PDB file with SEQRES, HELIX, SHEET and CRYST1 records, atoms N, CA, C and O in Angstrom:
SEQRES   1 A   70  UNK UNK UNK UNK UNK UNK UNK UNK UNK UNK UNK UNK UNK          
SEQRES   2 A   70  UNK UNK UNK UNK UNK UNK UNK UNK UNK UNK UNK UNK UNK          
SEQRES   3 A   70  UNK UNK UNK UNK UNK UNK UNK UNK UNK UNK UNK UNK UNK          
SEQRES   4 A   70  UNK UNK UNK UNK UNK UNK UNK UNK UNK UNK UNK UNK UNK          
SEQRES   5 A   70  UNK UNK UNK UNK UNK UNK UNK UNK UNK UNK UNK UNK UNK          
SEQRES   6 A   70  UNK UNK UNK UNK UNK                                          
HELIX    1 AA1 UNK A    4  UNK A   24  1                                  21    
HELIX    2 AA2 UNK A   56  UNK A   59  1                                   4    
CRYST1    1.000    1.000    1.000  90.00  90.00  90.00 P 1           1          
ATOM      1  N   UNK A   1     121.206  58.472  94.000  1.00  0.00           N  
ATOM      2  CA  UNK A   1     120.457  58.556  92.730  1.00  0.00           C  
ATOM      3  C   UNK A   1     119.686  59.924  92.673  1.00  0.00           C  
ATOM      4  O   UNK A   1     118.967  60.304  93.596  1.00  0.00           O  
ATOM      5  N   UNK A   2     119.885  60.609  91.557  1.00  0.00           N  
ATOM      6  CA  UNK A   2     119.232  61.869  91.289  1.00  0.00           C  
ATOM      7  C   UNK A   2     117.824  61.719  90.846  1.00  0.00           C  
ATOM      8  O   UNK A   2     117.562  61.063  89.837  1.00  0.00           O  
ATOM      9  N   UNK A   3     116.859  62.329  91.594  1.00  0.00           N  
ATOM     10  CA  UNK A   3     115.437  62.244  91.096  1.00  0.00           C  
ATOM     11  C   UNK A   3     115.278  63.166  89.872  1.00  0.00           C  
ATOM     12  O   UNK A   3     116.119  63.987  89.507  1.00  0.00           O  
ATOM     13  N   UNK A   4     114.176  62.943  89.327  1.00  0.00           N  
ATOM     14  CA  UNK A   4     113.798  63.706  88.117  1.00  0.00           C  
ATOM     15  C   UNK A   4     113.561  65.120  88.407  1.00  0.00           C  
ATOM     16  O   UNK A   4     113.891  65.960  87.570  1.00  0.00           O  
ATOM     17  N   UNK A   5     112.992  65.480  89.570  1.00  0.00           N  
ATOM     18  CA  UNK A   5     112.768  66.926  89.987  1.00  0.00           C  
ATOM     19  C   UNK A   5     114.113  67.652  90.226  1.00  0.00           C  
ATOM     20  O   UNK A   5     114.259  68.833  89.913  1.00  0.00           O  
ATOM     21  N   UNK A   6     115.036  66.949  90.761  1.00  0.00           N  
ATOM     22  CA  UNK A   6     116.335  67.475  91.008  1.00  0.00           C  
ATOM     23  C   UNK A   6     117.044  67.840  89.741  1.00  0.00           C  
ATOM     24  O   UNK A   6     117.695  68.880  89.639  1.00  0.00           O  
ATOM     25  N   UNK A   7     116.905  66.953  88.762  1.00  0.00           N  
ATOM     26  CA  UNK A   7     117.463  67.187  87.428  1.00  0.00           C  
ATOM     27  C   UNK A   7     116.796  68.452  86.746  1.00  0.00           C  
ATOM     28  O   UNK A   7     117.472  69.250  86.096  1.00  0.00           O  
ATOM     29  N   UNK A   8     115.489  68.584  86.924  1.00  0.00           N  
ATOM     30  CA  UNK A   8     114.878  69.687  86.389  1.00  0.00           C  
ATOM     31  C   UNK A   8     115.329  71.031  87.008  1.00  0.00           C  
ATOM     32  O   UNK A   8     115.572  72.027  86.326  1.00  0.00           O  
ATOM     33  N   UNK A   9     115.420  70.980  88.325  1.00  0.00           N  
ATOM     34  CA  UNK A   9     115.937  72.172  89.058  1.00  0.00           C  
ATOM     35  C   UNK A   9     117.377  72.552  88.641  1.00  0.00           C  
ATOM     36  O   UNK A   9     117.718  73.727  88.502  1.00  0.00           O  
ATOM     37  N   UNK A  10     118.168  71.548  88.456  1.00  0.00           N  
ATOM     38  CA  UNK A  10     119.513  71.769  88.068  1.00  0.00           C  
ATOM     39  C   UNK A  10     119.553  72.407  86.693  1.00  0.00           C  
ATOM     40  O   UNK A  10     120.291  73.365  86.461  1.00  0.00           O  
ATOM     41  N   UNK A  11     118.767  71.878  85.797  1.00  0.00           N  
ATOM     42  CA  UNK A  11     118.689  72.330  84.427  1.00  0.00           C  
ATOM     43  C   UNK A  11     118.151  73.822  84.428  1.00  0.00           C  
ATOM     44  O   UNK A  11     118.675  74.654  83.687  1.00  0.00           O  
ATOM     45  N   UNK A  12     117.183  74.125  85.199  1.00  0.00           N  
ATOM     46  CA  UNK A  12     116.642  75.462  85.218  1.00  0.00           C  
ATOM     47  C   UNK A  12     117.715  76.495  85.838  1.00  0.00           C  
ATOM     48  O   UNK A  12     117.881  77.619  85.364  1.00  0.00           O  
ATOM     49  N   UNK A  13     118.332  76.061  86.805  1.00  0.00           N  
ATOM     50  CA  UNK A  13     119.473  76.918  87.373  1.00  0.00           C  
ATOM     51  C   UNK A  13     120.597  77.092  86.410  1.00  0.00           C  
ATOM     52  O   UNK A  13     121.197  78.164  86.334  1.00  0.00           O  
ATOM     53  N   UNK A  14     120.905  76.022  85.646  1.00  0.00           N  
ATOM     54  CA  UNK A  14     122.009  76.235  84.642  1.00  0.00           C  
ATOM     55  C   UNK A  14     121.544  77.167  83.561  1.00  0.00           C  
ATOM     56  O   UNK A  14     122.313  78.033  83.143  1.00  0.00           O  
ATOM     57  N   UNK A  15     120.378  77.043  83.105  1.00  0.00           N  
ATOM     58  CA  UNK A  15     119.811  77.998  82.039  1.00  0.00           C  
ATOM     59  C   UNK A  15     119.749  79.440  82.519  1.00  0.00           C  
ATOM     60  O   UNK A  15     120.040  80.387  81.788  1.00  0.00           O  
ATOM     61  N   UNK A  16     119.325  79.570  83.886  1.00  0.00           N  
ATOM     62  CA  UNK A  16     119.290  80.923  84.432  1.00  0.00           C  
ATOM     63  C   UNK A  16     120.627  81.507  84.537  1.00  0.00           C  
ATOM     64  O   UNK A  16     120.776  82.710  84.326  1.00  0.00           O  
ATOM     65  N   UNK A  17     121.653  80.721  84.858  1.00  0.00           N  
ATOM     66  CA  UNK A  17     122.974  81.241  84.920  1.00  0.00           C  
ATOM     67  C   UNK A  17     123.486  81.696  83.547  1.00  0.00           C  
ATOM     68  O   UNK A  17     124.108  82.749  83.402  1.00  0.00           O  
ATOM     69  N   UNK A  18     123.186  80.823  82.513  1.00  0.00           N  
ATOM     70  CA  UNK A  18     123.562  81.233  81.171  1.00  0.00           C  
ATOM     71  C   UNK A  18     122.937  82.521  80.701  1.00  0.00           C  
ATOM     72  O   UNK A  18     123.566  83.335  80.026  1.00  0.00           O  
ATOM     73  N   UNK A  19     121.645  82.693  81.085  1.00  0.00           N  
ATOM     74  CA  UNK A  19     120.973  83.901  80.762  1.00  0.00           C  
ATOM     75  C   UNK A  19     121.674  85.124  81.388  1.00  0.00           C  
ATOM     76  O   UNK A  19     121.885  86.136  80.720  1.00  0.00           O  
ATOM     77  N   UNK A  20     122.033  85.013  82.688  1.00  0.00           N  
ATOM     78  CA  UNK A  20     122.697  86.136  83.386  1.00  0.00           C  
ATOM     79  C   UNK A  20     123.992  86.436  82.846  1.00  0.00           C  
ATOM     80  O   UNK A  20     124.321  87.612  82.689  1.00  0.00           O  
ATOM     81  N   UNK A  21     124.824  85.409  82.521  1.00  0.00           N  
ATOM     82  CA  UNK A  21     126.129  85.695  81.921  1.00  0.00           C  
ATOM     83  C   UNK A  21     125.961  86.309  80.528  1.00  0.00           C  
ATOM     84  O   UNK A  21     126.712  87.214  80.166  1.00  0.00           O  
ATOM     85  N   UNK A  22     125.002  85.839  79.752  1.00  0.00           N  
ATOM     86  CA  UNK A  22     124.822  86.497  78.397  1.00  0.00           C  
ATOM     87  C   UNK A  22     124.395  87.910  78.463  1.00  0.00           C  
ATOM     88  O   UNK A  22     124.870  88.748  77.697  1.00  0.00           O  
ATOM     89  N   UNK A  23     123.501  88.198  79.369  1.00  0.00           N  
ATOM     90  CA  UNK A  23     122.941  89.483  79.516  1.00  0.00           C  
ATOM     91  C   UNK A  23     123.965  90.572  80.004  1.00  0.00           C  
ATOM     92  O   UNK A  23     123.970  91.731  79.590  1.00  0.00           O  
ATOM     93  N   UNK A  24     124.861  90.037  80.969  1.00  0.00           N  
ATOM     94  CA  UNK A  24     125.847  90.952  81.527  1.00  0.00           C  
ATOM     95  C   UNK A  24     127.242  90.863  80.778  1.00  0.00           C  
ATOM     96  O   UNK A  24     128.181  91.572  81.140  1.00  0.00           O  
ATOM     97  N   UNK A  25     127.339  90.053  79.820  1.00  0.00           N  
ATOM     98  CA  UNK A  25     128.551  89.878  79.047  1.00  0.00           C  
ATOM     99  C   UNK A  25     129.731  89.416  79.933  1.00  0.00           C  
ATOM    100  O   UNK A  25     130.888  89.587  79.549  1.00  0.00           O  
ATOM    101  N   UNK A  26     129.452  88.849  81.083  1.00  0.00           N  
ATOM    102  CA  UNK A  26     130.406  88.318  82.031  1.00  0.00           C  
ATOM    103  C   UNK A  26     131.184  89.468  82.819  1.00  0.00           C  
ATOM    104  O   UNK A  26     132.170  89.179  83.497  1.00  0.00           O  
ATOM    105  N   UNK A  27     130.735  90.729  82.717  1.00  0.00           N  
ATOM    106  CA  UNK A  27     131.366  91.799  83.361  1.00  0.00           C  
ATOM    107  C   UNK A  27     130.865  91.891  84.821  1.00  0.00           C  
ATOM    108  O   UNK A  27     129.681  91.673  85.079  1.00  0.00           O  
ATOM    109  N   UNK A  28     131.741  92.206  85.751  1.00  0.00           N  
ATOM    110  CA  UNK A  28     131.234  92.320  87.144  1.00  0.00           C  
ATOM    111  C   UNK A  28     130.488  93.690  87.310  1.00  0.00           C  
ATOM    112  O   UNK A  28     130.675  94.633  86.541  1.00  0.00           O  
ATOM    113  N   UNK A  29     129.676  93.722  88.315  1.00  0.00           N  
ATOM    114  CA  UNK A  29     128.879  94.940  88.617  1.00  0.00           C  
ATOM    115  C   UNK A  29     129.709  96.029  88.973  1.00  0.00           C  
ATOM    116  O   UNK A  29     130.713  95.812  89.651  1.00  0.00           O  
ATOM    117  N   UNK A  30     129.400  97.251  88.578  1.00  0.00           N  
ATOM    118  CA  UNK A  30     130.205  98.438  88.924  1.00  0.00           C  
ATOM    119  C   UNK A  30     129.526  99.128  90.112  1.00  0.00           C  
ATOM    120  O   UNK A  30     128.301  99.190  90.215  1.00  0.00           O  
ATOM    121  N   UNK A  31     130.397  99.651  91.019  1.00  0.00           N  
ATOM    122  CA  UNK A  31     129.864 100.374  92.208  1.00  0.00           C  
ATOM    123  C   UNK A  31     129.334 101.736  91.731  1.00  0.00           C  
ATOM    124  O   UNK A  31     129.945 102.442  90.929  1.00  0.00           O  
ATOM    125  N   UNK A  32     128.188 102.043  92.267  1.00  0.00           N  
ATOM    126  CA  UNK A  32     127.542 103.366  91.955  1.00  0.00           C  
ATOM    127  C   UNK A  32     128.436 104.500  92.553  1.00  0.00           C  
ATOM    128  O   UNK A  32     129.045 104.337  93.610  1.00  0.00           O  
ATOM    129  N   UNK A  33     128.485 105.609  91.858  1.00  0.00           N  
ATOM    130  CA  UNK A  33     129.233 106.750  92.286  1.00  0.00           C  
ATOM    131  C   UNK A  33     128.268 107.701  93.025  1.00  0.00           C  
ATOM    132  O   UNK A  33     127.458 108.382  92.397  1.00  0.00           O  
ATOM    133  N   UNK A  34     128.367 107.736  94.384  1.00  0.00           N  
ATOM    134  CA  UNK A  34     127.582 108.511  95.217  1.00  0.00           C  
ATOM    135  C   UNK A  34     128.300 109.840  95.662  1.00  0.00           C  
ATOM    136  O   UNK A  34     127.775 110.571  96.501  1.00  0.00           O  
ATOM    137  N   UNK A  35     129.486 110.130  95.096  1.00  0.00           N  
ATOM    138  CA  UNK A  35     130.271 111.245  95.532  1.00  0.00           C  
ATOM    139  C   UNK A  35     129.589 112.573  95.163  1.00  0.00           C  
ATOM    140  O   UNK A  35     129.729 113.536  95.917  1.00  0.00           O  
ATOM    141  N   UNK A  36     128.881 112.668  94.073  1.00  0.00           N  
ATOM    142  CA  UNK A  36     128.374 113.952  93.731  1.00  0.00           C  
ATOM    143  C   UNK A  36     127.077 114.149  94.528  1.00  0.00           C  
ATOM    144  O   UNK A  36     126.160 113.327  94.529  1.00  0.00           O  
ATOM    145  N   UNK A  37     127.076 115.273  95.187  1.00  0.00           N  
ATOM    146  CA  UNK A  37     125.936 115.683  96.024  1.00  0.00           C  
ATOM    147  C   UNK A  37     124.918 116.544  95.242  1.00  0.00           C  
ATOM    148  O   UNK A  37     124.833 117.764  95.378  1.00  0.00           O  
ATOM    149  N   UNK A  38     124.159 115.808  94.418  1.00  0.00           N  
ATOM    150  CA  UNK A  38     123.185 116.580  93.712  1.00  0.00           C  
ATOM    151  C   UNK A  38     121.940 116.828  94.553  1.00  0.00           C  
ATOM    152  O   UNK A  38     121.458 115.947  95.264  1.00  0.00           O  
ATOM    153  N   UNK A  39     121.432 118.064  94.449  1.00  0.00           N  
ATOM    154  CA  UNK A  39     120.240 118.373  95.102  1.00  0.00           C  
ATOM    155  C   UNK A  39     119.056 117.721  94.525  1.00  0.00           C  
ATOM    156  O   UNK A  39     118.892 117.796  93.307  1.00  0.00           O  
ATOM    157  N   UNK A  40     118.175 117.062  95.294  1.00  0.00           N  
ATOM    158  CA  UNK A  40     117.016 116.511  94.762  1.00  0.00           C  
ATOM    159  C   UNK A  40     115.840 117.479  95.106  1.00  0.00           C  
ATOM    160  O   UNK A  40     115.576 117.865  96.244  1.00  0.00           O  
ATOM    161  N   UNK A  41     115.213 117.796  94.040  1.00  0.00           N  
ATOM    162  CA  UNK A  41     113.975 118.689  94.177  1.00  0.00           C  
ATOM    163  C   UNK A  41     112.787 117.861  94.087  1.00  0.00           C  
ATOM    164  O   UNK A  41     112.573 117.127  93.122  1.00  0.00           O  
ATOM    165  N   UNK A  42     111.975 117.980  95.134  1.00  0.00           N  
ATOM    166  CA  UNK A  42     110.723 117.285  95.184  1.00  0.00           C  
ATOM    167  C   UNK A  42     109.542 118.280  95.105  1.00  0.00           C  
ATOM    168  O   UNK A  42     109.434 119.204  95.911  1.00  0.00           O  
ATOM    169  N   UNK A  43     108.677 118.062  94.123  1.00  0.00           N  
ATOM    170  CA  UNK A  43     107.489 118.937  93.932  1.00  0.00           C  
ATOM    171  C   UNK A  43     106.365 118.529  94.941  1.00  0.00           C  
ATOM    172  O   UNK A  43     106.380 117.455  95.543  1.00  0.00           O  
ATOM    173  N   UNK A  44     105.472 119.396  95.063  1.00  0.00           N  
ATOM    174  CA  UNK A  44     104.404 119.102  96.047  1.00  0.00           C  
ATOM    175  C   UNK A  44     103.156 118.626  95.191  1.00  0.00           C  
ATOM    176  O   UNK A  44     102.386 119.470  94.732  1.00  0.00           O  
ATOM    177  N   UNK A  45     102.971 117.360  94.992  1.00  0.00           N  
ATOM    178  CA  UNK A  45     101.956 116.917  94.234  1.00  0.00           C  
ATOM    179  C   UNK A  45     100.501 117.034  94.765  1.00  0.00           C  
ATOM    180  O   UNK A  45      99.523 116.987  94.019  1.00  0.00           O  
ATOM    181  N   UNK A  46     100.438 117.181  96.041  1.00  0.00           N  
ATOM    182  CA  UNK A  46      99.087 117.382  96.735  1.00  0.00           C  
ATOM    183  C   UNK A  46      99.113 118.601  97.538  1.00  0.00           C  
ATOM    184  O   UNK A  46      99.380 118.541  98.738  1.00  0.00           O  
ATOM    185  N   UNK A  47      98.839 119.762  96.921  1.00  0.00           N  
ATOM    186  CA  UNK A  47      98.906 121.020  97.678  1.00  0.00           C  
ATOM    187  C   UNK A  47      97.768 121.078  98.640  1.00  0.00           C  
ATOM    188  O   UNK A  47      96.727 120.464  98.408  1.00  0.00           O  
ATOM    189  N   UNK A  48      97.947 121.843  99.782  1.00  0.00           N  
ATOM    190  CA  UNK A  48      96.969 121.947 100.849  1.00  0.00           C  
ATOM    191  C   UNK A  48      95.803 122.764 100.316  1.00  0.00           C  
ATOM    192  O   UNK A  48      95.993 123.812  99.699  1.00  0.00           O  
ATOM    193  N   UNK A  49      94.614 122.279 100.558  1.00  0.00           N  
ATOM    194  CA  UNK A  49      93.437 123.002 100.059  1.00  0.00           C  
ATOM    195  C   UNK A  49      93.063 124.097 100.966  1.00  0.00           C  
ATOM    196  O   UNK A  49      93.487 124.106 102.121  1.00  0.00           O  
ATOM    197  N   UNK A  50      92.275 125.042 100.501  1.00  0.00           N  
ATOM    198  CA  UNK A  50      91.963 126.232 101.357  1.00  0.00           C  
ATOM    199  C   UNK A  50      91.289 125.843 102.597  1.00  0.00           C  
ATOM    200  O   UNK A  50      91.906 125.941 103.657  1.00  0.00           O  
ATOM    201  N   UNK A  51      90.058 125.401 102.571  1.00  0.00           N  
ATOM    202  CA  UNK A  51      89.404 124.865 103.785  1.00  0.00           C  
ATOM    203  C   UNK A  51      88.694 123.633 103.402  1.00  0.00           C  
ATOM    204  O   UNK A  51      88.273 123.494 102.253  1.00  0.00           O  
ATOM    205  N   UNK A  52      88.542 122.739 104.298  1.00  0.00           N  
ATOM    206  CA  UNK A  52      87.777 121.439 103.939  1.00  0.00           C  
ATOM    207  C   UNK A  52      86.328 121.797 103.872  1.00  0.00           C  
ATOM    208  O   UNK A  52      85.808 122.614 104.632  1.00  0.00           O  
ATOM    209  N   UNK A  53      85.697 121.148 102.926  1.00  0.00           N  
ATOM    210  CA  UNK A  53      84.265 121.476 102.721  1.00  0.00           C  
ATOM    211  C   UNK A  53      83.453 120.397 103.515  1.00  0.00           C  
ATOM    212  O   UNK A  53      83.980 119.371 103.945  1.00  0.00           O  
ATOM    213  N   UNK A  54      82.204 120.689 103.668  1.00  0.00           N  
ATOM    214  CA  UNK A  54      81.311 119.839 104.449  1.00  0.00           C  
ATOM    215  C   UNK A  54      81.108 118.533 103.660  1.00  0.00           C  
ATOM    216  O   UNK A  54      80.999 118.574 102.434  1.00  0.00           O  
ATOM    217  N   UNK A  55      81.059 117.428 104.310  1.00  0.00           N  
ATOM    218  CA  UNK A  55      80.798 116.113 103.644  1.00  0.00           C  
ATOM    219  C   UNK A  55      79.322 116.062 103.356  1.00  0.00           C  
ATOM    220  O   UNK A  55      78.465 115.954 104.233  1.00  0.00           O  
ATOM    221  N   UNK A  56      79.077 116.150 102.015  1.00  0.00           N  
ATOM    222  CA  UNK A  56      77.644 116.178 101.627  1.00  0.00           C  
ATOM    223  C   UNK A  56      77.050 114.767 101.477  1.00  0.00           C  
ATOM    224  O   UNK A  56      75.833 114.586 101.517  1.00  0.00           O  
ATOM    225  N   UNK A  57      77.976 113.726 101.294  1.00  0.00           N  
ATOM    226  CA  UNK A  57      77.439 112.429 101.150  1.00  0.00           C  
ATOM    227  C   UNK A  57      76.769 111.853 102.386  1.00  0.00           C  
ATOM    228  O   UNK A  57      75.694 111.256 102.324  1.00  0.00           O  
ATOM    229  N   UNK A  58      77.456 112.058 103.529  1.00  0.00           N  
ATOM    230  CA  UNK A  58      76.901 111.520 104.741  1.00  0.00           C  
ATOM    231  C   UNK A  58      75.693 112.278 105.262  1.00  0.00           C  
ATOM    232  O   UNK A  58      74.880 111.727 106.005  1.00  0.00           O  
ATOM    233  N   UNK A  59      75.571 113.592 104.857  1.00  0.00           N  
ATOM    234  CA  UNK A  59      74.391 114.310 105.249  1.00  0.00           C  
ATOM    235  C   UNK A  59      73.175 113.857 104.540  1.00  0.00           C  
ATOM    236  O   UNK A  59      72.063 114.117 105.000  1.00  0.00           O  
ATOM    237  N   UNK A  60      73.341 113.149 103.372  1.00  0.00           N  
ATOM    238  CA  UNK A  60      72.172 112.583 102.611  1.00  0.00           C  
ATOM    239  C   UNK A  60      71.750 111.224 103.095  1.00  0.00           C  
ATOM    240  O   UNK A  60      70.701 110.701 102.719  1.00  0.00           O  
ATOM    241  N   UNK A  61      72.544 110.693 103.893  1.00  0.00           N  
ATOM    242  CA  UNK A  61      72.180 109.247 104.379  1.00  0.00           C  
ATOM    243  C   UNK A  61      71.288 109.434 105.608  1.00  0.00           C  
ATOM    244  O   UNK A  61      71.427 110.378 106.385  1.00  0.00           O  
ATOM    245  N   UNK A  62      70.360 108.472 105.736  1.00  0.00           N  
ATOM    246  CA  UNK A  62      69.452 108.540 106.890  1.00  0.00           C  
ATOM    247  C   UNK A  62      70.210 108.172 108.194  1.00  0.00           C  
ATOM    248  O   UNK A  62      71.196 107.435 108.198  1.00  0.00           O  
ATOM    249  N   UNK A  63      69.648 108.768 109.349  1.00  0.00           N  
ATOM    250  CA  UNK A  63      70.177 108.440 110.607  1.00  0.00           C  
ATOM    251  C   UNK A  63      69.658 107.037 111.005  1.00  0.00           C  
ATOM    252  O   UNK A  63      68.999 106.324 110.247  1.00  0.00           O  
ATOM    253  N   UNK A  64      70.032 106.698 112.316  1.00  0.00           N  
ATOM    254  CA  UNK A  64      69.600 105.406 112.786  1.00  0.00           C  
ATOM    255  C   UNK A  64      68.060 105.397 112.925  1.00  0.00           C  
ATOM    256  O   UNK A  64      67.451 104.327 112.928  1.00  0.00           O  
ATOM    257  N   UNK A  65      67.444 106.560 113.039  1.00  0.00           N  
ATOM    258  CA  UNK A  65      65.997 106.547 113.265  1.00  0.00           C  
ATOM    259  C   UNK A  65      65.273 106.797 111.950  1.00  0.00           C  
ATOM    260  O   UNK A  65      64.064 107.031 111.950  1.00  0.00           O  
ATOM    261  N   UNK A  66      66.034 106.749 110.760  1.00  0.00           N  
ATOM    262  CA  UNK A  66      65.398 106.869 109.477  1.00  0.00           C  
ATOM    263  C   UNK A  66      65.239 108.253 108.906  1.00  0.00           C  
ATOM    264  O   UNK A  66      64.758 108.388 107.781  1.00  0.00           O  
ATOM    265  N   UNK A  67      65.637 109.335 109.658  1.00  0.00           N  
ATOM    266  CA  UNK A  67      65.494 110.687 109.176  1.00  0.00           C  
ATOM    267  C   UNK A  67      66.760 111.081 108.516  1.00  0.00           C  
ATOM    268  O   UNK A  67      67.830 110.552 108.820  1.00  0.00           O  
ATOM    269  N   UNK A  68      66.643 112.071 107.552  1.00  0.00           N  
ATOM    270  CA  UNK A  68      67.834 112.585 106.847  1.00  0.00           C  
ATOM    271  C   UNK A  68      68.319 113.832 107.597  1.00  0.00           C  
ATOM    272  O   UNK A  68      67.602 114.453 108.382  1.00  0.00           O  
ATOM    273  N   UNK A  69      69.563 114.149 107.307  1.00  0.00           N  
ATOM    274  CA  UNK A  69      70.292 115.258 107.963  1.00  0.00           C  
ATOM    275  C   UNK A  69      70.271 116.470 107.108  1.00  0.00           C  
ATOM    276  O   UNK A  69      71.344 116.959 106.752  1.00  0.00           O  
ATOM    277  N   UNK A  70      69.085 117.022 106.730  1.00  0.00           N  
ATOM    278  CA  UNK A  70      69.020 118.201 105.791  1.00  0.00           C  
ATOM    279  C   UNK A  70      69.197 119.431 106.536  1.00  0.00           C  
ATOM    280  O   UNK A  70      69.177 120.514 105.952  1.00  0.00           O  
TER     281      UNK A  70                                                      
END                                                                             
């Protein structure tokens, strides 16, 4: 005996298969052409900065003894 949840899963699978067939027009997938060796150019999105600056936020925080680092 098929339970109700099994019937629901079967129906959803059937509908999903119909959607895939309709979206692809039933044509098989084509293999990608990797024969052309195109050069990939990658830009430098984060260039190196000149010199790192002093961390001013931590110097404004108090030490364990309650004093500031001025």
